[in-house]
Structures are given as C-alpha cells and as structure tokens.
C-alpha positions as CSV (number, residue, x, y, z in Angstrom):
1,M,-60.0,-53.4,4.7
2,S,-60.0,-52.2,8.3
3,A,-62.3,-49.3,7.7
4,G,-65.0,-51.7,6.5
5,C,-66.9,-52.0,3.2
6,H,-70.2,-50.1,2.9
7,L,-72.1,-51.4,-0.1
8,G,-75.3,-49.7,-1.2
9,E,-78.3,-48.7,0.9
10,T,-78.8,-52.0,2.7
11,G,-75.1,-52.5,3.4
12,G,-74.5,-49.0,4.8
13,G,-73.0,-49.0,8.2
14,I,-72.2,-52.7,8.3
15,E,-68.6,-53.5,8.6
16,M,-67.6,-56.3,6.2
17,N,-64.0,-57.2,6.1
18,T,-64.0,-60.7,4.6
19,V,-64.9,-62.0,1.2
20,G,-67.7,-64.1,2.7
21,E,-69.2,-61.1,4.5
22,V,-69.2,-59.0,1.4
23,L,-70.7,-61.8,-0.6
24,R,-73.6,-62.2,1.8
25,S,-74.2,-58.4,1.7
26,L,-74.2,-58.4,-2.1
27,S,-76.5,-61.4,-2.2
28,A,-79.0,-59.6,0.0
29,Q,-79.0,-56.5,-2.0
30,L,-79.3,-58.2,-5.4
31,G,-81.6,-60.9,-4.3
32,S,-79.4,-63.4,-6.0
33,T,-76.3,-65.3,-4.7
34,A,-75.3,-66.2,-8.2
35,E,-75.3,-62.6,-9.4
36,A,-73.4,-61.6,-6.3
37,R,-70.7,-64.2,-7.1
38,W,-70.5,-63.0,-10.7
39,I,-70.1,-59.4,-9.7
40,L,-67.6,-60.0,-6.9
41,S,-65.5,-62.3,-9.0
42,H,-65.5,-60.0,-12.0
43,A,-64.6,-56.9,-9.9
44,A,-61.7,-58.7,-8.2
45,A,-60.3,-60.0,-11.5
46,C,-60.4,-56.6,-13.1
47,A,-58.8,-54.9,-10.1
48,T,-56.1,-57.4,-9.1
49,P,-54.4,-59.8,-11.5
50,G,-54.8,-63.4,-10.3
51,A,-57.7,-62.5,-8.0
52,A,-60.4,-64.3,-10.0
53,R,-60.3,-67.2,-7.4
54,I,-61.4,-64.8,-4.7
55,L,-64.6,-66.8,-4.1
56,T,-62.6,-69.8,-2.9
57,R,-61.2,-67.8,0.0
58,P,-64.3,-66.6,2.0
59,G,-62.4,-66.0,5.2
60,E,-59.8,-63.7,3.7
61,E,-59.9,-59.9,3.9
62,L,-61.3,-58.3,0.8
63,P,-58.6,-56.9,-1.5
64,A,-58.1,-53.2,-1.1
65,G,-59.6,-50.9,-3.7
66,L,-62.6,-53.0,-4.6
67,Q,-65.2,-51.0,-2.8
68,P,-65.8,-48.3,-5.5
69,A,-66.2,-50.8,-8.3
70,L,-68.5,-53.0,-6.3
71,V,-70.7,-50.1,-5.3
72,E,-71.1,-49.0,-8.8
73,M,-71.8,-52.4,-10.2
74,V,-74.4,-53.1,-7.6
75,R,-76.0,-49.7,-8.3
76,R,-76.2,-50.4,-12.0
77,R,-77.7,-53.9,-11.5
78,R,-80.3,-52.8,-9.0
79,S,-81.4,-50.1,-11.4
80,G,-82.4,-52.8,-13.8
81,E,-79.4,-52.9,-16.1
82,P,-78.7,-56.5,-17.4
83,L,-76.0,-58.4,-15.6
84,Q,-74.1,-59.0,-18.8
85,Y,-73.7,-55.2,-19.4
86,V,-72.7,-54.6,-15.8
87,L,-70.0,-57.2,-16.1
88,G,-69.0,-56.1,-19.6
89,T,-68.2,-59.6,-20.7
90,W,-70.2,-62.8,-21.2
91,Q,-69.5,-66.4,-22.1
92,F,-70.8,-67.7,-25.4
93,R,-70.0,-71.3,-26.2
94,Q,-66.2,-71.5,-26.0
95,L,-65.6,-67.8,-26.0
96,E,-65.7,-64.9,-23.5
97,V,-66.7,-61.8,-25.4
98,A,-67.2,-58.1,-24.6
99,V,-70.8,-56.9,-24.5
100,D,-72.3,-53.5,-23.9
101,P,-75.6,-51.7,-24.8
102,R,-74.3,-51.2,-28.4
103,V,-75.1,-54.9,-29.1
104,L,-77.5,-57.6,-28.1
105,I,-76.6,-59.9,-25.2
106,P,-75.6,-63.3,-26.6
107,R,-78.2,-65.9,-25.6
108,P,-78.2,-69.7,-25.4
109,E,-80.7,-69.9,-28.3
110,T,-78.1,-68.4,-30.5
111,E,-75.6,-71.0,-29.4
112,E,-78.0,-73.5,-31.0
113,V,-77.8,-71.5,-34.3
114,V,-74.0,-71.9,-34.2
115,T,-74.4,-75.7,-33.7
116,H,-76.4,-76.0,-36.9
117,A,-74.2,-73.7,-38.8
118,L,-71.1,-75.5,-37.8
119,A,-72.6,-78.8,-39.0
120,R,-73.3,-77.3,-42.4
121,L,-69.9,-75.6,-42.6
122,C,-68.0,-78.8,-41.7
123,A,-69.8,-80.8,-44.4
124,V,-68.8,-78.5,-47.3
125,G,-65.7,-80.6,-48.2
126,R,-63.8,-78.1,-50.3
127,D,-60.5,-76.4,-49.8
128,R,-62.0,-72.9,-49.9
129,V,-65.1,-72.3,-47.8
130,V,-66.9,-68.9,-47.5
131,A,-69.5,-68.0,-45.0
132,A,-71.4,-64.8,-44.1
133,D,-72.9,-63.9,-40.7
134,L,-75.4,-61.2,-41.5
135,G,-76.1,-58.7,-38.7
136,T,-73.2,-59.9,-36.7
137,G,-73.7,-57.6,-33.6
138,S,-71.0,-58.6,-31.1
139,G,-69.6,-61.0,-33.6
140,V,-70.2,-64.2,-31.6
141,I,-71.6,-66.3,-34.5
142,A,-68.8,-65.5,-36.9
143,L,-66.1,-65.8,-34.2
144,S,-67.5,-69.1,-33.0
145,L,-67.6,-70.6,-36.5
146,A,-64.0,-69.6,-37.2
147,A,-62.8,-70.9,-33.8
148,E,-64.7,-74.2,-33.7
149,V,-64.9,-75.4,-37.3
150,S,-63.2,-78.8,-37.6
151,P,-61.8,-80.2,-39.7
152,R,-60.6,-76.8,-40.7
153,P,-60.6,-76.2,-44.5
154,P,-57.3,-74.8,-45.9
155,S,-59.0,-71.6,-46.7
156,L,-61.8,-70.3,-44.6
157,E,-63.5,-66.9,-44.9
158,V,-66.2,-65.8,-42.5
159,W,-67.6,-62.4,-43.4
160,A,-69.4,-60.6,-40.5
161,T,-71.6,-57.8,-41.6
162,D,-73.6,-55.2,-39.8
163,S,-75.2,-51.8,-40.7
164,S,-74.2,-50.4,-37.3
165,E,-70.7,-49.0,-36.8
166,D,-71.2,-49.2,-33.1
167,A,-71.9,-52.9,-33.3
168,L,-68.9,-53.4,-35.6
169,A,-66.7,-51.6,-33.0
170,V,-67.7,-54.3,-30.5
171,A,-67.2,-57.1,-33.0
172,R,-63.8,-55.7,-33.8
173,Q,-62.9,-55.6,-30.1
174,N,-64.1,-59.2,-29.8
175,L,-62.1,-60.2,-32.8
176,E,-58.9,-58.9,-31.1
177,L,-59.9,-60.6,-27.8
178,V,-60.7,-64.0,-29.3
179,S,-57.6,-63.9,-31.6
180,L,-55.4,-63.9,-28.5
181,H,-56.3,-67.5,-27.8
182,H,-57.4,-68.5,-31.3
183,P,-54.9,-66.9,-33.8
184,R,-56.6,-68.5,-36.8
185,V,-59.7,-66.5,-36.1
186,R,-57.9,-63.3,-37.0
187,R,-57.1,-64.7,-40.5
188,A,-60.5,-66.0,-41.1
189,V,-63.0,-63.3,-40.0
190,R,-63.5,-60.2,-42.0
191,L,-65.8,-57.4,-40.8
192,A,-67.8,-55.3,-43.3
193,R,-70.3,-52.5,-42.7
194,G,-73.6,-52.5,-44.7
195,D,-77.2,-53.7,-44.8
196,W,-77.2,-57.5,-45.0
197,F,-75.7,-58.7,-48.3
198,A,-75.0,-55.2,-49.5
199,A,-71.9,-55.1,-47.2
200,L,-70.2,-58.0,-49.1
201,P,-67.8,-57.5,-52.0
202,G,-69.5,-58.2,-55.4
203,E,-67.1,-61.0,-56.2
204,L,-68.7,-63.2,-53.5
205,A,-72.0,-63.4,-55.5
206,R,-72.9,-67.0,-56.0
207,G,-69.9,-67.9,-53.8
208,L,-71.2,-68.3,-50.3
209,D,-71.3,-71.9,-48.8
210,L,-73.2,-70.7,-45.7
211,V,-75.4,-67.8,-44.8
212,V,-76.2,-67.5,-41.1
213,S,-78.0,-64.8,-39.2
214,N,-79.7,-64.0,-36.0
215,P,-81.7,-61.0,-37.4
216,P,-84.0,-58.7,-35.5
217,Y,-87.4,-60.5,-35.4
218,V,-89.5,-58.8,-32.6
219,S,-92.6,-57.1,-34.0
220,A,-93.4,-53.5,-32.9
221,S,-96.3,-54.8,-30.8
222,E,-94.2,-57.5,-29.1
223,W,-91.5,-55.0,-28.2
224,K,-93.9,-53.1,-25.9
225,G,-94.4,-56.3,-23.9
226,L,-90.7,-57.2,-23.5
227,S,-89.3,-57.1,-20.0
228,P,-87.8,-53.7,-19.1
229,E,-84.4,-55.3,-18.8
230,V,-84.5,-56.0,-22.5
231,R,-86.7,-53.1,-23.7
232,D,-84.9,-50.4,-21.9
233,Y,-81.3,-51.5,-22.4
234,E,-80.7,-53.6,-25.5
235,P,-80.5,-51.8,-28.9
236,H,-84.0,-51.4,-30.5
237,T,-82.8,-51.8,-34.0
238,A,-81.2,-55.1,-33.2
239,L,-84.5,-56.4,-31.8
240,V,-87.2,-54.8,-34.0
241,P,-87.0,-54.8,-37.8
242,G,-90.4,-53.2,-38.4
243,R,-94.1,-53.6,-37.8
244,T,-94.4,-57.4,-38.3
245,G,-91.0,-58.7,-37.2
246,L,-90.6,-60.5,-40.5
247,E,-89.0,-57.6,-42.4
248,A,-85.4,-58.8,-42.0
249,F,-86.2,-62.3,-43.0
250,E,-87.8,-61.0,-46.2
251,K,-84.7,-59.2,-47.2
252,I,-82.3,-62.1,-46.3
253,V,-84.3,-65.0,-47.8
254,L,-85.2,-63.1,-50.9
255,D,-81.6,-62.1,-51.7
256,A,-79.8,-65.2,-50.5
257,P,-80.1,-67.2,-53.8
258,L,-78.1,-64.4,-55.5
259,W,-75.2,-65.0,-53.2
260,M,-75.1,-68.7,-52.5
261,V,-73.4,-71.7,-54.2
262,S,-75.4,-74.7,-55.2
263,K,-76.0,-76.8,-52.2
264,G,-75.1,-73.9,-49.9
265,S,-76.9,-73.7,-46.5
266,L,-79.1,-71.0,-45.0
267,V,-79.3,-71.0,-41.1
268,L,-81.6,-68.5,-39.4
269,E,-82.7,-67.9,-35.8
270,L,-86.4,-67.0,-35.6
271,G,-89.3,-66.6,-33.1
272,P,-91.4,-69.8,-32.5
273,H,-94.5,-68.2,-34.0
274,Q,-92.7,-67.2,-37.2
275,A,-91.7,-70.7,-38.2
276,D,-94.5,-71.2,-40.8
277,A,-94.0,-67.8,-42.4
278,V,-90.3,-68.0,-42.8
279,T,-90.5,-71.6,-44.0
280,Q,-92.9,-70.4,-46.7
281,M,-90.5,-67.6,-47.6
282,A,-87.6,-70.1,-48.0
283,L,-89.7,-72.4,-50.2
284,S,-90.9,-69.5,-52.4
285,S,-87.3,-68.4,-52.9
286,G,-86.4,-71.8,-54.2
287,F,-84.8,-73.4,-51.1
288,V,-85.2,-77.1,-50.5
289,N,-84.8,-79.3,-47.4
290,V,-86.3,-76.6,-45.3
291,E,-86.5,-77.6,-41.7
292,V,-87.2,-75.9,-38.4
293,H,-85.4,-77.2,-35.3
294,P,-86.3,-76.8,-31.6
295,D,-84.1,-75.0,-29.1
296,M,-83.2,-76.4,-25.7
297,A,-86.7,-75.4,-24.4
298,G,-88.2,-77.5,-27.2
299,V,-89.7,-74.6,-29.1
300,A,-89.1,-73.8,-32.8
301,R,-86.0,-71.6,-33.1
302,V,-83.6,-72.4,-36.0
303,L,-84.5,-72.7,-39.7
304,T,-82.1,-74.5,-42.0
305,A,-82.5,-74.8,-45.8
306,V,-80.4,-75.7,-48.8
307,M,-79.9,-73.9,-52.1
308,P,-80.5,-76.5,-54.9
C-alpha cells in the first residue's frame, strides 16, 4: 500500500505500509492490542480469502483494499459499540456465530448453562429426546446442544423459541452457518416464534425432557446502572423483563410442569442475587433436586431442577 494507510484521528498523516505498523497504530487508537488484533484479523479474513493468518506476517505489506473496512471498524469501536457487534461474529463454545444488535452478545456465563444442560440431555437414555431453548436469541444454546450432545440419541429435537422475529432471523442465520460444519444440527433444531412455551406445538405438552433458558433477568433499576456498552447497544427486551427482573422466571417456572416429562430437567441462567427467589419458585411449582451452581467467577449463576 504505497500511498500509506491513514487510520482514524490519531493515525492520520502517518504512513503505515506493513501489518506490524498498522497493528501498532490500531492498538494505540483502541487502547488494546488484543482488540486491534481481532479487528485486523477479521477485516483481512473478510476482504481476502486465506488472509486470516495476516498477524503471523508483521513485516509484510498490508493487503490492498483493507483501509476503508479498518477505518469504519475502528470508528465504531471507539464510539463505544461492543467489539462483538463490530466484528459481526463471536466464538461460543465450539461454534462461531453471527451477532448483531438484534440479539444479546453470547457470554461465558451462558457457556456454563450449556454445560449443565448437556449433562442433563445426555443422561436421558431414550431413543427420542426433546428439548426446548426458550428465548433463544442468537440460538447459541440450542445450536450447542444439538452440535455437542454425545452419545447422540437416534431422534433429537431441540426447539428454539423467541418472541422477536429479529432474534429468530439471527438464529436462522446461525443455524445455516453451524450446519455447514455440523449437518446433524439442521435436522435437530427447529425455530418457532412465540412467547416462551406458547411458541411450541401443543403435542409437545408433557413431552419435554429438557427446558433451558437464559431469559432476561435485569431489573428496571439495574438497567440504569449497566455499562453504556451494554445499555446503549444490546436489545432492552432481551435484558429487562420488567420492574423486578423476575418476571420471565415466573412465566417459565410456573408453566414448565405442563410441558415436561417426569424426571425432565429445568436449567436456567440467573443473576446471583436472584438465586433464593428462583429456587423458591421452582420448589413451589413442584420441582425437586433444586440446585444453584456457581459460574467461573464463583458466583451463583445456573439453577437446575427436576420434574418429579
């Protein structure tokens, strides 16, 4: 790039021909070498097939045509937009999925939810196994269950529901992406629009072996205190169910017994301060073996329960 690469306000007027020079400039502007590497690698991979290994060649000239994409991605990130939305994809467990402001950003805490859900799903021991991921968002829970479950039952159905057509559009995109590498996922995952259990066909009543959800659980007062990166960009309805933050749990836990088989499992992500309240909901709805498990930070995060 003989004319040089001028990236953003602090990079203006500085000629940067090599990958290493551009990476240093991006790092200075973003205040993060890690984010600079993410953005440069992603932009290169999108622009030039096979260019994903660009970071291993710091002395090479930057591929032509990357400047506009880099400038725009840096502008978006410096404005406060989450890195995951700027990149447009993110890693969740074994999957790389599309993410944008129509859905929540997949988080490590939710990976723990999948770990518990997989353990319950793998223990069912029947030829036909049916699960429901309520409020699926980007689809990462449902897709991970279908991709990772082992031993795989002869017949697996994972219903992914959401009341948002925008969210289902992202989940549908991810279903296509994941199915390229995991063909069995296409056969297992079914998307349905509706509010929680109402999205499911009636014949599934009393037939679910697993109900799993990462529902909205931020209270209205907590939302005001969230970081701007979350509050200003991630979808409000996927974060805040109502005044208390418990509204979605009330709907799911109350209705779950009408949809679950005997000895079926309920797995929910929750906020640490909600553990006692949601535990009491589950006990009052007739669940047994109600437990709350810590996440990687050691705080209460995942509730599991069994339908007797």
